[in-house]
TIPA-595807 format. One record per residue (C-alpha): residue number from 1; residue in one letter; x, y, z. Coordinates in nm, 2 decimals. Layout:
# residues N
NODE, NUM, A, X, Y, Z .
...
***
This chain:
# residues 465
NODE, 1, M, -10.12, -0.48, -2.26 .
NODE, 2, I, -9.93, -0.31, -2.54 .
NODE, 3, Q, -10.12, -0.26, -2.87 .
NODE, 4, L, -9.88, -0.38, -3.14 .
NODE, 5, R, -9.86, -0.25, -3.50 .
NODE, 6, P, -9.92, -0.49, -3.78 .
NODE, 7, Y, -9.55, -0.55, -3.86 .
NODE, 8, Q, -9.47, -0.60, -3.49 .
NODE, 9, I, -9.74, -0.87, -3.48 .
NODE, 10, E, -9.59, -1.03, -3.79 .
NODE, 11, A, -9.25, -1.03, -3.63 .
NODE, 12, V, -9.38, -1.21, -3.32 .
NODE, 13, R, -9.55, -1.47, -3.54 .
NODE, 14, K, -9.24, -1.53, -3.75 .
NODE, 15, L, -9.02, -1.57, -3.45 .
NODE, 16, R, -9.25, -1.82, -3.29 .
NODE, 17, E, -9.25, -2.01, -3.62 .
NODE, 18, G, -8.87, -2.00, -3.62 .
NODE, 19, F, -8.85, -2.15, -3.28 .
NODE, 20, A, -9.10, -2.42, -3.37 .
NODE, 21, Q, -8.89, -2.51, -3.68 .
NODE, 22, G, -8.58, -2.57, -3.46 .
NODE, 23, H, -8.40, -2.23, -3.48 .
NODE, 24, I, -8.29, -2.21, -3.12 .
NODE, 25, R, -8.11, -1.88, -3.17 .
NODE, 26, Q, -8.27, -1.61, -3.38 .
NODE, 27, V, -8.22, -1.24, -3.46 .
NODE, 28, L, -8.50, -0.98, -3.48 .
NODE, 29, V, -8.39, -0.69, -3.70 .
NODE, 30, M, -8.59, -0.37, -3.67 .
NODE, 31, P, -8.47, -0.01, -3.74 .
NODE, 32, T, -8.44, 0.25, -3.47 .
NODE, 33, G, -8.79, 0.39, -3.40 .
NODE, 34, A, -8.97, 0.08, -3.52 .
NODE, 35, G, -9.06, -0.03, -3.17 .
NODE, 36, K, -8.81, -0.32, -3.09 .
NODE, 37, T, -8.88, -0.29, -2.72 .
NODE, 38, A, -9.26, -0.31, -2.75 .
NODE, 39, T, -9.22, -0.61, -2.98 .
NODE, 40, F, -9.00, -0.82, -2.75 .
NODE, 41, S, -9.20, -0.71, -2.45 .
NODE, 42, E, -9.50, -0.89, -2.61 .
NODE, 43, I, -9.28, -1.20, -2.65 .
NODE, 44, V, -9.18, -1.18, -2.28 .
NODE, 45, R, -9.55, -1.15, -2.19 .
NODE, 46, L, -9.65, -1.45, -2.40 .
NODE, 47, A, -9.36, -1.65, -2.26 .
NODE, 48, S, -9.45, -1.57, -1.90 .
NODE, 49, E, -9.81, -1.69, -1.96 .
NODE, 50, R, -9.66, -2.03, -2.05 .
NODE, 51, G, -9.43, -2.03, -1.74 .
NODE, 52, T, -9.12, -1.98, -1.95 .
NODE, 53, E, -8.83, -1.84, -1.75 .
NODE, 54, T, -8.71, -1.54, -1.95 .
NODE, 55, L, -8.40, -1.33, -1.91 .
NODE, 56, V, -8.37, -0.99, -2.08 .
NODE, 57, L, -8.02, -0.85, -2.10 .
NODE, 58, T, -7.91, -0.50, -2.17 .
NODE, 59, D, -7.57, -0.33, -2.16 .
NODE, 60, R, -7.67, 0.03, -2.07 .
NODE, 61, I, -7.84, 0.16, -1.76 .
NODE, 62, E, -8.07, 0.38, -1.98 .
NODE, 63, L, -8.18, 0.07, -2.18 .
NODE, 64, F, -8.22, -0.13, -1.86 .
NODE, 65, K, -8.47, 0.13, -1.72 .
NODE, 66, Q, -8.65, 0.16, -2.05 .
NODE, 67, T, -8.68, -0.21, -2.10 .
NODE, 68, F, -8.79, -0.29, -1.74 .
NODE, 69, A, -9.07, -0.02, -1.77 .
NODE, 70, A, -9.19, -0.15, -2.11 .
NODE, 71, I, -9.21, -0.51, -2.00 .
NODE, 72, A, -9.40, -0.41, -1.69 .
NODE, 73, R, -9.64, -0.21, -1.91 .
NODE, 74, A, -9.69, -0.53, -2.12 .
NODE, 75, G, -9.84, -0.69, -1.81 .
NODE, 76, V, -9.54, -0.90, -1.68 .
NODE, 77, K, -9.54, -0.85, -1.30 .
NODE, 78, Q, -9.18, -0.94, -1.22 .
NODE, 79, P, -8.97, -0.90, -1.53 .
NODE, 80, N, -8.63, -1.06, -1.51 .
NODE, 81, V, -8.42, -0.77, -1.67 .
NODE, 82, A, -8.05, -0.75, -1.60 .
NODE, 83, M, -7.73, -0.56, -1.71 .
NODE, 84, V, -7.52, -0.82, -1.89 .
NODE, 85, E, -7.20, -0.76, -1.69 .
NODE, 86, T, -7.39, -0.78, -1.36 .
NODE, 87, F, -7.55, -1.10, -1.46 .
NODE, 88, A, -7.22, -1.24, -1.58 .
NODE, 89, N, -7.07, -1.17, -1.24 .
NODE, 90, K, -7.36, -1.34, -1.06 .
NODE, 91, M, -7.32, -1.63, -1.31 .
NODE, 92, K, -6.96, -1.68, -1.20 .
NODE, 93, R, -7.07, -1.69, -0.84 .
NODE, 94, G, -7.33, -1.95, -0.91 .
NODE, 95, E, -7.62, -1.72, -0.81 .
NODE, 96, V, -7.84, -1.75, -1.12 .
NODE, 97, T, -8.11, -1.99, -1.24 .
NODE, 98, P, -8.07, -2.12, -1.60 .
NODE, 99, P, -8.32, -1.93, -1.82 .
NODE, 100, D, -8.54, -2.10, -2.08 .
NODE, 101, L, -8.53, -1.79, -2.31 .
NODE, 102, I, -8.26, -1.52, -2.33 .
NODE, 103, I, -8.33, -1.19, -2.50 .
NODE, 104, A, -8.03, -0.98, -2.58 .
NODE, 105, D, -8.11, -0.61, -2.66 .
NODE, 106, E, -7.86, -0.44, -2.90 .
NODE, 107, C, -7.71, -0.78, -2.98 .
NODE, 108, H, -7.47, -0.65, -3.25 .
NODE, 109, K, -7.24, -0.59, -2.95 .
NODE, 110, A, -7.05, -0.91, -2.87 .
NODE, 111, N, -7.05, -0.87, -2.49 .
NODE, 112, F, -7.37, -1.09, -2.47 .
NODE, 113, T, -7.19, -1.39, -2.61 .
NODE, 114, K, -7.04, -1.52, -2.29 .
NODE, 115, V, -7.38, -1.54, -2.13 .
NODE, 116, I, -7.55, -1.70, -2.43 .
NODE, 117, E, -7.28, -1.96, -2.46 .
NODE, 118, A, -7.31, -2.05, -2.09 .
NODE, 119, F, -7.67, -2.18, -2.15 .
NODE, 120, P, -7.65, -2.39, -2.46 .
NODE, 121, F, -8.00, -2.53, -2.41 .
NODE, 122, A, -8.18, -2.19, -2.38 .
NODE, 123, K, -8.36, -2.03, -2.67 .
NODE, 124, V, -8.20, -1.70, -2.77 .
NODE, 125, L, -8.35, -1.39, -2.93 .
NODE, 126, G, -8.11, -1.12, -3.03 .
NODE, 127, I, -8.26, -0.77, -3.10 .
NODE, 128, T, -8.08, -0.52, -3.31 .
NODE, 129, A, -8.12, -0.26, -3.59 .
NODE, 130, T, -7.79, -0.37, -3.75 .
NODE, 131, P, -7.69, -0.73, -3.74 .
NODE, 132, I, -7.32, -0.66, -3.81 .
NODE, 133, G, -7.04, -0.85, -3.63 .
NODE, 134, K, -6.82, -1.16, -3.66 .
NODE, 135, H, -7.03, -1.33, -3.39 .
NODE, 136, F, -7.36, -1.33, -3.57 .
NODE, 137, H, -7.31, -1.62, -3.81 .
NODE, 138, K, -7.16, -1.83, -3.53 .
NODE, 139, L, -7.44, -1.77, -3.28 .
NODE, 140, Y, -7.76, -1.74, -3.48 .
NODE, 141, T, -7.94, -1.95, -3.74 .
NODE, 142, N, -8.24, -1.74, -3.84 .
NODE, 143, I, -8.30, -1.37, -3.91 .
NODE, 144, V, -8.64, -1.20, -3.90 .
NODE, 145, Q, -8.67, -0.86, -4.06 .
NODE, 146, P, -9.04, -0.76, -4.08 .
NODE, 147, I, -9.00, -0.41, -4.20 .
NODE, 148, D, -8.74, -0.16, -4.32 .
NODE, 149, I, -8.70, 0.22, -4.30 .
NODE, 150, P, -8.85, 0.31, -4.64 .
NODE, 151, E, -9.17, 0.13, -4.54 .
NODE, 152, L, -9.18, 0.29, -4.20 .
NODE, 153, I, -9.16, 0.63, -4.36 .
NODE, 154, A, -9.42, 0.54, -4.62 .
NODE, 155, D, -9.66, 0.42, -4.35 .
NODE, 156, D, -9.61, 0.74, -4.15 .
NODE, 157, Y, -9.44, 0.57, -3.86 .
NODE, 158, L, -9.10, 0.76, -3.91 .
NODE, 159, S, -9.01, 1.10, -4.04 .
NODE, 160, P, -8.82, 1.14, -4.37 .
NODE, 161, C, -8.47, 1.26, -4.37 .
NODE, 162, K, -8.28, 1.54, -4.55 .
NODE, 163, G, -7.91, 1.49, -4.55 .
NODE, 164, Y, -7.63, 1.73, -4.60 .
NODE, 165, Q, -7.26, 1.65, -4.61 .
NODE, 166, M, -6.95, 1.87, -4.56 .
NODE, 167, Q, -6.68, 1.81, -4.81 .
NODE, 168, D, -6.36, 1.77, -4.61 .
NODE, 169, D, -6.01, 1.61, -4.62 .
NODE, 170, L, -6.01, 1.34, -4.35 .
NODE, 171, S, -5.68, 1.18, -4.46 .
NODE, 172, D, -5.53, 1.28, -4.12 .
NODE, 173, L, -5.77, 1.05, -3.93 .
NODE, 174, Q, -5.62, 0.72, -3.81 .
NODE, 175, L, -5.78, 0.38, -3.76 .
NODE, 176, G, -5.76, 0.22, -3.42 .
NODE, 177, R, -5.75, -0.15, -3.32 .
NODE, 178, N, -6.13, -0.16, -3.31 .
NODE, 179, G, -6.15, -0.06, -3.67 .
NODE, 180, D, -6.29, 0.29, -3.61 .
NODE, 181, F, -6.11, 0.62, -3.63 .
NODE, 182, T, -5.92, 0.70, -3.31 .
NODE, 183, E, -6.04, 0.95, -3.06 .
NODE, 184, E, -5.70, 1.12, -3.06 .
NODE, 185, S, -5.69, 1.18, -3.44 .
NODE, 186, Q, -6.05, 1.29, -3.45 .
NODE, 187, Y, -6.00, 1.54, -3.17 .
NODE, 188, K, -5.70, 1.68, -3.34 .
NODE, 189, H, -5.89, 1.72, -3.67 .
NODE, 190, Y, -6.22, 1.86, -3.53 .
NODE, 191, N, -6.12, 2.06, -3.23 .
NODE, 192, N, -6.03, 2.39, -3.39 .
NODE, 193, S, -6.19, 2.73, -3.45 .
NODE, 194, R, -6.24, 2.68, -3.83 .
NODE, 195, L, -6.46, 2.37, -3.78 .
NODE, 196, F, -6.64, 2.52, -3.47 .
NODE, 197, E, -6.74, 2.81, -3.69 .
NODE, 198, G, -6.84, 2.58, -3.98 .
NODE, 199, V, -7.07, 2.38, -3.76 .
NODE, 200, I, -7.24, 2.69, -3.62 .
NODE, 201, T, -7.27, 2.84, -3.97 .
NODE, 202, E, -7.43, 2.53, -4.12 .
NODE, 203, Y, -7.66, 2.49, -3.81 .
NODE, 204, R, -7.79, 2.85, -3.86 .
NODE, 205, E, -7.84, 2.79, -4.24 .
NODE, 206, K, -7.98, 2.44, -4.25 .
NODE, 207, G, -8.06, 2.33, -3.89 .
NODE, 208, H, -8.40, 2.37, -3.73 .
NODE, 209, G, -8.58, 2.28, -3.42 .
NODE, 210, S, -8.43, 2.08, -3.13 .
NODE, 211, T, -8.08, 1.97, -3.23 .
NODE, 212, V, -7.85, 1.69, -3.11 .
NODE, 213, V, -7.48, 1.71, -3.18 .
NODE, 214, F, -7.26, 1.40, -3.17 .
NODE, 215, N, -6.90, 1.49, -3.10 .
NODE, 216, C, -6.58, 1.28, -3.10 .
NODE, 217, N, -6.49, 1.30, -2.72 .
NODE, 218, I, -6.58, 1.47, -2.40 .
NODE, 219, E, -6.35, 1.77, -2.43 .
NODE, 220, H, -6.47, 1.82, -2.79 .
NODE, 221, A, -6.84, 1.82, -2.67 .
NODE, 222, V, -6.76, 2.07, -2.39 .
NODE, 223, N, -6.57, 2.30, -2.63 .
NODE, 224, M, -6.85, 2.28, -2.89 .
NODE, 225, T, -7.11, 2.37, -2.63 .
NODE, 226, R, -6.90, 2.67, -2.53 .
NODE, 227, E, -6.87, 2.78, -2.90 .
NODE, 228, F, -7.25, 2.76, -2.95 .
NODE, 229, R, -7.30, 2.98, -2.64 .
NODE, 230, K, -7.04, 3.23, -2.76 .
NODE, 231, A, -7.24, 3.25, -3.08 .
NODE, 232, G, -7.55, 3.34, -2.88 .
NODE, 233, I, -7.71, 2.99, -2.92 .
NODE, 234, E, -7.83, 2.82, -2.60 .
NODE, 235, S, -7.66, 2.49, -2.56 .
NODE, 236, E, -7.60, 2.22, -2.29 .
NODE, 237, C, -7.37, 1.92, -2.28 .
NODE, 238, I, -7.41, 1.57, -2.15 .
NODE, 239, T, -7.11, 1.34, -2.10 .
NODE, 240, S, -7.03, 1.03, -1.89 .
NODE, 241, F, -6.90, 1.27, -1.62 .
NODE, 242, T, -7.23, 1.46, -1.59 .
NODE, 243, P, -7.39, 1.38, -1.25 .
NODE, 244, K, -7.72, 1.19, -1.27 .
NODE, 245, Q, -7.93, 1.47, -1.13 .
NODE, 246, E, -7.78, 1.72, -1.37 .
NODE, 247, R, -7.82, 1.49, -1.66 .
NODE, 248, E, -8.19, 1.44, -1.58 .
NODE, 249, R, -8.23, 1.82, -1.55 .
NODE, 250, I, -8.07, 1.88, -1.89 .
NODE, 251, L, -8.26, 1.61, -2.07 .
NODE, 252, S, -8.59, 1.72, -1.92 .
NODE, 253, A, -8.53, 2.09, -2.02 .
NODE, 254, F, -8.43, 1.98, -2.38 .
NODE, 255, E, -8.73, 1.75, -2.41 .
NODE, 256, Q, -8.95, 2.05, -2.32 .
NODE, 257, G, -8.79, 2.26, -2.58 .
NODE, 258, L, -8.63, 2.51, -2.33 .
NODE, 259, F, -8.30, 2.52, -2.52 .
NODE, 260, P, -8.23, 2.42, -2.88 .
NODE, 261, V, -7.89, 2.25, -2.90 .
NODE, 262, L, -7.78, 1.94, -2.69 .
NODE, 263, N, -7.41, 1.83, -2.73 .
NODE, 264, N, -7.29, 1.48, -2.63 .
NODE, 265, C, -7.02, 1.23, -2.73 .
NODE, 266, G, -7.20, 0.89, -2.75 .
NODE, 267, I, -7.43, 0.91, -2.45 .
NODE, 268, L, -7.75, 0.96, -2.66 .
NODE, 269, T, -7.70, 0.68, -2.92 .
NODE, 270, T, -7.93, 0.43, -2.75 .
NODE, 271, G, -8.19, 0.42, -2.47 .
NODE, 272, W, -8.31, 0.78, -2.52 .
NODE, 273, D, -8.61, 0.89, -2.73 .
NODE, 274, C, -8.70, 1.25, -2.80 .
NODE, 275, P, -8.95, 1.29, -3.08 .
NODE, 276, R, -8.91, 1.67, -3.10 .
NODE, 277, V, -8.55, 1.63, -3.23 .
NODE, 278, E, -8.54, 1.78, -3.59 .
NODE, 279, T, -8.17, 1.81, -3.66 .
NODE, 280, I, -7.88, 1.57, -3.61 .
NODE, 281, I, -7.52, 1.71, -3.64 .
NODE, 282, M, -7.27, 1.44, -3.69 .
NODE, 283, N, -6.96, 1.62, -3.58 .
NODE, 284, R, -6.73, 1.32, -3.61 .
NODE, 285, A, -6.65, 1.04, -3.85 .
NODE, 286, T, -6.71, 0.67, -3.79 .
NODE, 287, T, -6.66, 0.35, -3.98 .
NODE, 288, S, -6.94, 0.19, -3.77 .
NODE, 289, L, -7.26, 0.15, -3.96 .
NODE, 290, P, -7.46, 0.07, -3.64 .
NODE, 291, L, -7.33, 0.39, -3.48 .
NODE, 292, W, -7.42, 0.60, -3.79 .
NODE, 293, L, -7.77, 0.46, -3.81 .
NODE, 294, Q, -7.83, 0.50, -3.44 .
NODE, 295, C, -7.72, 0.86, -3.43 .
NODE, 296, C, -7.93, 0.95, -3.74 .
NODE, 297, G, -8.23, 0.76, -3.59 .
NODE, 298, R, -8.24, 0.99, -3.29 .
NODE, 299, G, -8.42, 1.24, -3.52 .
NODE, 300, S, -8.66, 0.99, -3.69 .
NODE, 301, R, -8.95, 0.99, -3.45 .
NODE, 302, K, -9.27, 1.15, -3.55 .
NODE, 303, H, -9.38, 1.47, -3.37 .
NODE, 304, P, -9.67, 1.72, -3.42 .
NODE, 305, G, -9.57, 1.98, -3.68 .
NODE, 306, K, -9.25, 1.79, -3.78 .
NODE, 307, T, -9.24, 1.72, -4.16 .
NODE, 308, H, -8.88, 1.58, -4.17 .
NODE, 309, F, -8.55, 1.58, -3.99 .
NODE, 310, T, -8.22, 1.70, -4.11 .
NODE, 311, V, -7.87, 1.54, -4.08 .
NODE, 312, L, -7.56, 1.76, -4.11 .
NODE, 313, D, -7.27, 1.53, -4.16 .
NODE, 314, F, -6.92, 1.66, -4.10 .
NODE, 315, G, -6.75, 1.32, -4.12 .
NODE, 316, L, -6.82, 1.20, -4.48 .
NODE, 317, N, -7.04, 0.94, -4.32 .
NODE, 318, F, -7.29, 0.95, -4.60 .
NODE, 319, N, -7.02, 0.85, -4.85 .
NODE, 320, R, -6.91, 0.57, -4.62 .
NODE, 321, H, -7.25, 0.43, -4.52 .
NODE, 322, G, -7.51, 0.57, -4.75 .
NODE, 323, L, -7.84, 0.74, -4.67 .
NODE, 324, W, -8.01, 0.66, -4.33 .
NODE, 325, H, -8.33, 0.56, -4.51 .
NODE, 326, E, -8.18, 0.33, -4.78 .
NODE, 327, P, -8.33, -0.02, -4.78 .
NODE, 328, R, -8.09, -0.28, -4.63 .
NODE, 329, N, -8.13, -0.65, -4.67 .
NODE, 330, W, -7.95, -0.82, -4.38 .
NODE, 331, T, -7.83, -1.17, -4.38 .
NODE, 332, L, -7.64, -1.41, -4.14 .
NODE, 333, D, -7.38, -1.49, -4.41 .
NODE, 334, P, -7.02, -1.51, -4.27 .
NODE, 335, P, -6.79, -1.23, -4.38 .
NODE, 336, K, -6.61, -1.31, -4.70 .
NODE, 337, K, -6.24, -1.39, -4.66 .
NODE, 338, K, -5.98, -1.28, -4.91 .
NODE, 339, K, -5.79, -1.56, -5.06 .
NODE, 340, K, -5.41, -1.51, -5.04 .
NODE, 341, G, -5.24, -1.45, -5.37 .
NODE, 342, T, -5.55, -1.37, -5.56 .
NODE, 343, D, -5.50, -0.99, -5.56 .
NODE, 344, I, -5.42, -0.85, -5.91 .
NODE, 345, A, -5.32, -0.50, -6.01 .
NODE, 346, P, -5.62, -0.30, -6.14 .
NODE, 347, V, -5.61, -0.22, -6.51 .
NODE, 348, K, -5.80, 0.02, -6.75 .
NODE, 349, E, -5.87, 0.04, -7.12 .
NODE, 350, C, -5.71, 0.31, -7.33 .
NODE, 351, P, -6.00, 0.49, -7.51 .
NODE, 352, A, -5.78, 0.56, -7.81 .
NODE, 353, C, -5.63, 0.22, -7.90 .
NODE, 354, G, -5.81, -0.02, -7.67 .
NODE, 355, M, -5.50, -0.15, -7.50 .
NODE, 356, M, -5.52, -0.25, -7.13 .
NODE, 357, V, -5.27, -0.07, -6.91 .
NODE, 358, A, -5.22, -0.03, -6.54 .
NODE, 359, A, -5.49, 0.18, -6.37 .
NODE, 360, S, -5.23, 0.41, -6.23 .
NODE, 361, S, -5.09, 0.50, -6.57 .
NODE, 362, A, -5.14, 0.85, -6.71 .
NODE, 363, L, -4.98, 0.78, -7.05 .
NODE, 364, C, -5.06, 0.50, -7.30 .
NODE, 365, E, -4.79, 0.36, -7.54 .
NODE, 366, C, -5.01, 0.50, -7.83 .
NODE, 367, G, -4.96, 0.85, -7.69 .
NODE, 368, Y, -5.30, 0.90, -7.53 .
NODE, 369, I, -5.29, 1.11, -7.21 .
NODE, 370, W, -5.56, 1.06, -6.96 .
NODE, 371, P, -5.72, 1.38, -6.85 .
NODE, 372, R, -5.64, 1.50, -6.50 .
NODE, 373, K, -5.90, 1.41, -6.24 .
NODE, 374, E, -6.12, 1.69, -6.13 .
NODE, 375, K, -6.24, 1.75, -5.78 .
NODE, 376, P, -6.61, 1.82, -5.82 .
NODE, 377, L, -6.66, 1.97, -5.48 .
NODE, 378, L, -6.44, 2.21, -5.29 .
NODE, 379, Q, -6.33, 2.14, -4.94 .
NODE, 380, G, -6.55, 2.32, -4.69 .
NODE, 381, T, -6.87, 2.30, -4.91 .
NODE, 382, M, -7.18, 2.16, -4.76 .
NODE, 383, V, -7.39, 1.97, -5.02 .
NODE, 384, Q, -7.73, 1.80, -5.00 .
NODE, 385, V, -7.70, 1.42, -5.03 .
NODE, 386, A, -7.93, 1.30, -5.30 .
NODE, 387, D, -8.17, 1.01, -5.26 .
NODE, 388, I, -8.10, 0.79, -5.56 .
NODE, 389, M, -8.29, 0.47, -5.48 .
NODE, 390, H, -8.58, 0.58, -5.70 .
NODE, 391, L, -8.34, 0.56, -6.00 .
NODE, 392, N, -8.32, 0.18, -5.97 .
NODE, 393, G, -8.41, 0.01, -6.29 .
NODE, 394, L, -8.39, 0.32, -6.51 .
NODE, 395, R, -8.15, 0.35, -6.80 .
NODE, 396, V, -7.86, 0.59, -6.74 .
NODE, 397, G, -7.93, 0.75, -7.08 .
NODE, 398, D, -8.28, 0.86, -6.96 .
NODE, 399, L, -8.15, 1.06, -6.66 .
NODE, 400, D, -8.12, 1.44, -6.64 .
NODE, 401, L, -7.80, 1.61, -6.54 .
NODE, 402, D, -7.90, 1.64, -6.17 .
NODE, 403, E, -7.96, 1.27, -6.16 .
NODE, 404, L, -7.63, 1.19, -6.33 .
NODE, 405, K, -7.45, 1.41, -6.08 .
NODE, 406, A, -7.62, 1.22, -5.80 .
NODE, 407, L, -7.49, 0.89, -5.94 .
NODE, 408, Q, -7.14, 1.04, -5.96 .
NODE, 409, D, -7.15, 1.19, -5.61 .
NODE, 410, R, -7.26, 0.86, -5.46 .
NODE, 411, K, -6.99, 0.68, -5.67 .
NODE, 412, V, -7.24, 0.44, -5.83 .
NODE, 413, Y, -7.05, 0.49, -6.15 .
NODE, 414, K, -6.71, 0.63, -6.22 .
NODE, 415, A, -6.69, 1.00, -6.31 .
NODE, 416, S, -6.53, 0.93, -6.64 .
NODE, 417, Y, -6.84, 0.72, -6.74 .
NODE, 418, I, -7.08, 0.99, -6.64 .
NODE, 419, W, -6.87, 1.25, -6.83 .
NODE, 420, R, -6.91, 1.05, -7.15 .
NODE, 421, I, -7.29, 1.06, -7.11 .
NODE, 422, V, -7.27, 1.44, -7.05 .
NODE, 423, R, -7.04, 1.49, -7.36 .
NODE, 424, S, -7.29, 1.29, -7.57 .
NODE, 425, R, -7.55, 1.56, -7.51 .
NODE, 426, G, -7.34, 1.84, -7.66 .
NODE, 427, I, -7.16, 2.15, -7.54 .
NODE, 428, G, -7.46, 2.30, -7.37 .
NODE, 429, A, -7.48, 2.00, -7.14 .
NODE, 430, I, -7.11, 2.01, -7.07 .
NODE, 431, E, -7.13, 2.37, -6.96 .
NODE, 432, K, -7.44, 2.32, -6.74 .
NODE, 433, Y, -7.28, 2.01, -6.58 .
NODE, 434, A, -6.97, 2.21, -6.50 .
NODE, 435, Q, -7.20, 2.47, -6.32 .
NODE, 436, L, -7.38, 2.19, -6.12 .
NODE, 437, C, -7.05, 2.03, -6.01 .
NODE, 438, K, -6.85, 2.36, -5.97 .
NODE, 439, Y, -6.60, 2.24, -6.22 .
NODE, 440, S, -6.34, 2.48, -6.36 .
NODE, 441, S, -6.32, 2.62, -6.72 .
NODE, 442, G, -6.03, 2.38, -6.77 .
NODE, 443, W, -6.26, 2.08, -6.72 .
NODE, 444, V, -6.51, 2.23, -6.98 .
NODE, 445, Y, -6.22, 2.28, -7.23 .
NODE, 446, R, -6.10, 1.92, -7.18 .
NODE, 447, Q, -6.45, 1.78, -7.23 .
NODE, 448, K, -6.50, 1.97, -7.55 .
NODE, 449, M, -6.17, 1.83, -7.67 .
NODE, 450, E, -6.30, 1.48, -7.59 .
NODE, 451, M, -6.63, 1.52, -7.78 .
NODE, 452, Q, -6.54, 1.23, -8.01 .
NODE, 453, N, -6.51, 1.00, -7.70 .
NODE, 454, S, -6.88, 1.01, -7.61 .
NODE, 455, K, -7.00, 0.66, -7.66 .
NODE, 456, Y, -7.13, 0.48, -7.36 .
NODE, 457, N, -7.31, 0.16, -7.26 .
NODE, 458, D, -7.67, 0.25, -7.17 .
NODE, 459, Y, -7.68, 0.05, -6.84 .
NODE, 460, R, -7.99, -0.02, -6.65 .
NODE, 461, I, -7.92, 0.11, -6.30 .
NODE, 462, K, -7.87, -0.14, -6.01 .
NODE, 463, I, -7.82, 0.01, -5.67 .
NODE, 464, A, -7.75, -0.23, -5.39 .
NODE, 465, G, -7.97, -0.19, -5.08 .
***
C-alpha cells in the first residue's frame, strides 16, 4: 500500500465527494512531480475493493509501464492498464468489457475522447498537470486542484527553479496547423554553428549537474550531441529511432551520473523521472504550455545535495508562458470566442495635448514626437528571468529599479510607464536604469529631455496567476 502525502489524501477525498455529488467526469490537476500516479493508484485500489471495474488508459509505453507498476505496488493484483490506441482497436472488434471507471492519464491530449464517449455511463477521471484543450469543457464538469507548484516548493516536495532566457529574434519561426512552431522552421533557425556554440557556452557558464536538452527534431538532437562531444563534454542522445536496449543503456548510465548531458527531442517529456537532473536546456521554442511545464518539470524532483534546478531557455518560452513555478488557477471555462466586427484599432494618448491618436502614430497634430522605442536587451544576451509574484499587492512607486526592470521585462506594464517612474526619481535613477537595461546614451538623453513628463499613476500591482 502506498503512503500518500496530505494533499494527495485531500485529492482522493475531493474526487470521491465530486462523484457523490453527481459529477460523472472529473479532472484531477497536479503539477509534474506532485505524484499524480500515486494518487490515482490509490483510487484504483479503493475502487477494486468495492468491485468496481476500472480501466486506466495511457498513450505512451513509458507511462504504461510506470502506471502498471505503481498500481501493482498499491496492492491491486490484476490492474487493467491499456494503451489508448490498443484499447480503441479492441473496442472496435467488440473485445472489451464496459468499465465502471475510466482513468485517463495525461488527459490534456484529446486522443482519449473516443474511448470516453464510447462509455457514456462510466465514471471518468482525467489526470493532467495542464487542463488545456478544447475538449475539457465539453467532457468534464468538475476540476480538483489540491496543490500548486509554489506550495510544493515551500513544503520541500519540489526543488526551486532559476531561469535564464536567451534574447533572440524568432520572427523566422512559422506556426503549423497544430498551433505550434513547425519543425522545419525551428530546425532552420536552431541548427547552425552560432547557436550550437551559444548553447555550449551558456551550459558551461550557468549549467550544473546532470543536464537534459530538449531539441526541435531528431537530426537537431544528433547534431547537438556531436557538438557537445567536440567541445569535450560527454553527451548521449535518445530519439524515437534509438533501439530499446540502447535506450535503456543510455538512460541507466545517465541516471547513475556516468555522463553529464542527455539530448532528446520530446522522448523525455513524460513517463521518465530522474531526480538528479539539475539543468534543463530548452533548445527550441513552443507555444504549448503543457510541453513547456513538462520539460521544465524534469528538473524539479528533489535529490540529495540539490538546492535548485536551472532552466536555460533558448526559445523565449519564459516570455510566452511565464515562470515554471508561477501559481496557475485552472478552470473548465470554455475558451472565449471573439465576436465578429468588435475589433477596434488601438489608440494612445498624446502626453503633450491629451488627444487620442492611433497607436501606430509617431507624430501628434500638436507637434509632439513619440520617442523611438529602445531594445532593452541585445540579441544573443542570456538574462536571468526574475520571479515577480512576490510583488503582488505592492505599489509600483515603492519598488526599486531592479524590481521595476523585472516588471518591464515580463511585460506587466508598458516600458513607457516604467520609464515615467524612473524619470520621477531624477537623473541618477535614469543613468542607473540605463546601466541595468543596457540602454544607449541616446536613451539617457531622451529621458532627461522628458523629465517634465514624469507623472504616473501609483498602481497597486496585480499579477495574474
